[in-house]
MIRO-365163 format. One record per residue (C-alpha): x, y, z; residue number from 1; chain. Coordinates in steps of 0.25 Angstrom, whole numbers, plus 5000, padded with zeros to 4 digits. Example, Ala and Ser with C-alpha at 12.3 -4.5 7.8 and 13.67 -1.06 7.14 Angstrom:
<nodes>
> east north up i ch
> 5049 4982 5031 1 A
> 5055 4996 5029 2 A
</nodes>
This chain:
<nodes>
> east north up i ch
> 5389 5081 5555 1 A
> 5404 5077 5554 2 A
> 5415 5088 5557 3 A
> 5427 5080 5552 4 A
> 5433 5083 5541 5 A
> 5441 5070 5536 6 A
> 5455 5070 5531 7 A
> 5454 5063 5519 8 A
> 5450 5073 5507 9 A
> 5444 5062 5498 10 A
> 5432 5058 5510 11 A
> 5419 5068 5505 12 A
> 5412 5075 5517 13 A
> 5397 5078 5516 14 A
> 5396 5094 5518 15 A
> 5384 5092 5524 16 A
> 5390 5083 5536 17 A
> 5397 5091 5540 18 A
> 5396 5096 5551 19 A
> 5400 5114 5553 20 A
> 5409 5117 5563 21 A
> 5405 5122 5577 22 A
> 5411 5128 5589 23 A
> 5420 5116 5595 24 A
> 5430 5113 5580 25 A
> 5429 5129 5579 26 A
> 5436 5130 5590 27 A
> 5447 5121 5583 28 A
> 5449 5126 5569 29 A
> 5448 5141 5573 30 A
> 5456 5139 5583 31 A
> 5468 5131 5574 32 A
> 5464 5141 5562 33 A
> 5469 5154 5571 34 A
> 5481 5147 5574 35 A
> 5484 5144 5556 36 A
> 5478 5160 5556 37 A
> 5488 5162 5566 38 A
> 5502 5156 5560 39 A
> 5498 5162 5548 40 A
> 5497 5177 5553 41 A
> 5507 5173 5560 42 A
> 5517 5173 5547 43 A
> 5513 5184 5540 44 A
> 5522 5193 5537 45 A
> 5518 5209 5538 46 A
> 5517 5212 5524 47 A
> 5507 5198 5524 48 A
> 5497 5205 5536 49 A
> 5493 5216 5524 50 A
> 5492 5207 5513 51 A
> 5476 5209 5506 52 A
> 5467 5195 5510 53 A
> 5456 5191 5503 54 A
> 5447 5201 5511 55 A
> 5448 5213 5504 56 A
> 5451 5223 5513 57 A
> 5457 5215 5523 58 A
> 5472 5212 5523 59 A
> 5478 5202 5530 60 A
> 5480 5210 5545 61 A
> 5466 5215 5543 62 A
> 5460 5201 5539 63 A
> 5468 5197 5554 64 A
> 5461 5207 5558 65 A
> 5446 5203 5557 66 A
> 5452 5189 5560 67 A
> 5459 5196 5575 68 A
> 5443 5206 5575 69 A
> 5433 5192 5572 70 A
> 5444 5184 5585 71 A
> 5442 5194 5594 72 A
> 5427 5195 5591 73 A
> 5425 5181 5592 74 A
> 5435 5183 5606 75 A
> 5424 5190 5612 76 A
> 5409 5196 5611 77 A
> 5412 5208 5615 78 A
> 5420 5210 5604 79 A
> 5412 5202 5594 80 A
> 5400 5211 5597 81 A
> 5407 5224 5595 82 A
> 5413 5219 5581 83 A
> 5400 5216 5578 84 A
> 5390 5231 5581 85 A
> 5402 5240 5574 86 A
> 5402 5230 5564 87 A
> 5389 5232 5561 88 A
> 5388 5247 5561 89 A
> 5402 5244 5551 90 A
> 5391 5239 5541 91 A
> 5378 5245 5544 92 A
> 5369 5250 5533 93 A
> 5381 5246 5524 94 A
> 5378 5228 5517 95 A
> 5388 5224 5522 96 A
> 5389 5211 5531 97 A
> 5391 5213 5546 98 A
> 5404 5205 5544 99 A
> 5414 5216 5535 100 A
> 5409 5226 5546 101 A
> 5413 5217 5559 102 A
> 5426 5213 5549 103 A
> 5431 5227 5547 104 A
> 5431 5233 5564 105 A
> 5437 5219 5567 106 A
> 5448 5224 5555 107 A
> 5445 5238 5561 108 A
> 5449 5237 5574 109 A
> 5463 5228 5573 110 A
> 5465 5236 5559 111 A
> 5477 5241 5570 112 A
> 5484 5228 5573 113 A
> 5495 5223 5567 114 A
> 5499 5210 5564 115 A
> 5505 5205 5577 116 A
> 5494 5210 5582 117 A
> 5481 5206 5575 118 A
> 5488 5193 5575 119 A
> 5492 5191 5589 120 A
> 5477 5194 5594 121 A
> 5472 5185 5585 122 A
> 5480 5176 5591 123 A
> 5476 5180 5604 124 A
> 5459 5182 5601 125 A
> 5460 5168 5594 126 A
> 5458 5159 5603 127 A
> 5446 5168 5611 128 A
> 5441 5170 5598 129 A
> 5438 5154 5598 130 A
> 5432 5152 5612 131 A
> 5422 5164 5608 132 A
> 5419 5159 5596 133 A
> 5415 5145 5602 134 A
> 5408 5152 5614 135 A
> 5397 5160 5606 136 A
> 5386 5152 5612 137 A
> 5377 5144 5607 138 A
> 5364 5154 5607 139 A
> 5373 5165 5600 140 A
> 5379 5153 5591 141 A
> 5364 5152 5584 142 A
> 5364 5164 5580 143 A
> 5363 5171 5567 144 A
> 5374 5182 5563 145 A
> 5373 5190 5552 146 A
> 5386 5183 5540 147 A
> 5391 5187 5528 148 A
> 5382 5179 5521 149 A
> 5370 5181 5532 150 A
> 5368 5176 5543 151 A
> 5376 5165 5550 152 A
> 5374 5158 5566 153 A
> 5385 5163 5573 154 A
> 5391 5149 5580 155 A
> 5392 5147 5564 156 A
> 5402 5160 5565 157 A
> 5409 5158 5576 158 A
> 5413 5143 5573 159 A
> 5413 5143 5561 160 A
> 5414 5157 5552 161 A
> 5425 5163 5561 162 A
> 5434 5151 5557 163 A
> 5431 5151 5544 164 A
> 5433 5167 5544 165 A
> 5449 5164 5551 166 A
> 5451 5152 5540 167 A
> 5449 5159 5527 168 A
> 5458 5170 5534 169 A
> 5469 5161 5535 170 A
> 5466 5158 5520 171 A
> 5467 5173 5517 172 A
> 5480 5177 5525 173 A
> 5485 5165 5519 174 A
> 5482 5168 5503 175 A
> 5485 5182 5504 176 A
> 5498 5180 5512 177 A
> 5501 5167 5502 178 A
> 5505 5159 5512 179 A
> 5499 5145 5516 180 A
> 5488 5141 5521 181 A
> 5487 5130 5532 182 A
> 5476 5120 5531 183 A
> 5470 5108 5533 184 A
> 5460 5097 5534 185 A
> 5458 5097 5549 186 A
> 5458 5111 5550 187 A
> 5455 5120 5538 188 A
> 5450 5106 5531 189 A
> 5436 5107 5542 190 A
> 5434 5125 5540 191 A
> 5433 5121 5524 192 A
> 5423 5110 5526 193 A
> 5415 5118 5537 194 A
> 5415 5128 5523 195 A
> 5410 5120 5514 196 A
> 5398 5112 5522 197 A
> 5391 5128 5525 198 A
> 5395 5131 5510 199 A
> 5388 5117 5508 200 A
> 5374 5119 5516 201 A
> 5374 5136 5511 202 A
> 5374 5130 5496 203 A
> 5369 5115 5499 204 A
> 5372 5112 5483 205 A
> 5377 5097 5482 206 A
> 5391 5098 5479 207 A
> 5405 5090 5480 208 A
> 5416 5098 5487 209 A
> 5433 5094 5482 210 A
> 5440 5104 5492 211 A
> 5456 5102 5490 212 A
> 5468 5105 5499 213 A
> 5469 5106 5513 214 A
> 5457 5109 5520 215 A
> 5448 5102 5510 216 A
> 5440 5090 5507 217 A
> 5429 5083 5498 218 A
> 5415 5087 5501 219 A
> 5401 5085 5494 220 A
> 5386 5090 5498 221 A
> 5373 5086 5497 222 A
> 5379 5076 5491 223 A
> 5388 5083 5481 224 A
> 5385 5089 5468 225 A
> 5393 5101 5460 226 A
> 5408 5096 5462 227 A
> 5417 5107 5467 228 A
> 5432 5106 5469 229 A
> 5442 5117 5475 230 A
> 5453 5120 5486 231 A
> 5447 5119 5498 232 A
> 5451 5136 5503 233 A
> 5448 5140 5488 234 A
> 5434 5134 5493 235 A
> 5433 5143 5507 236 A
> 5437 5153 5499 237 A
> 5427 5151 5489 238 A
> 5416 5152 5501 239 A
> 5421 5164 5505 240 A
> 5421 5171 5493 241 A
> 5436 5176 5494 242 A
> 5437 5170 5480 243 A
> 5428 5167 5467 244 A
> 5417 5159 5468 245 A
> 5405 5151 5461 246 A
> 5395 5140 5461 247 A
> 5396 5133 5476 248 A
> 5408 5141 5477 249 A
> 5402 5155 5478 250 A
> 5391 5149 5490 251 A
> 5400 5158 5501 252 A
> 5403 5153 5516 253 A
> 5407 5163 5530 254 A
> 5420 5164 5532 255 A
</nodes>
């Protein structure tokens, strides 16, 4: 299976042959993603931090509090366990997913921090978070944990879903502020292609997919069939449930 995303966007990639992002590849992608996110946050003014985002309960400051909390959990098993237990208590007796409770704990515990403190603490913890994700033992990686769309393998969570979460929240910040989203084929194109491959495995219908923009590409699954043509970021927004979608684009992928 291949991990290489051709720079020539006229080439068509068979999504069934595209290897998922693994922990070795995750390290470079997560390092770049944190760097781009932190550069974006450094350019925000005080008003920007109060802007609402696509995540209804969060302005940008609360969104970054969530990202900081997630990074601290990745870096420390003790913090991870504490967030898990407290998050479980928050959703006990409800039909809400566990992730909602954990997110609420992350934001509540860091709601007192200023934008500068949030950004500086995220910058300090990011390398430790990546190391923590990388060092997750193999026996734990095989375990199934609750996810928003059903059980998910822990290895997939730490290698892929946390990376997508960082990436999508960077998109959220740019959409909220009207800034410019930094996208490259090598970095963002790899993340988007991995999303497309998981999406194709999930619905498993023949499809030809053309994604435009710097993170885009041409893809096929099961020999092609229905033809879809849209912007690469819009594709991910649809699959994350952030914008209306129908047909195969309504098949969600965990971000």
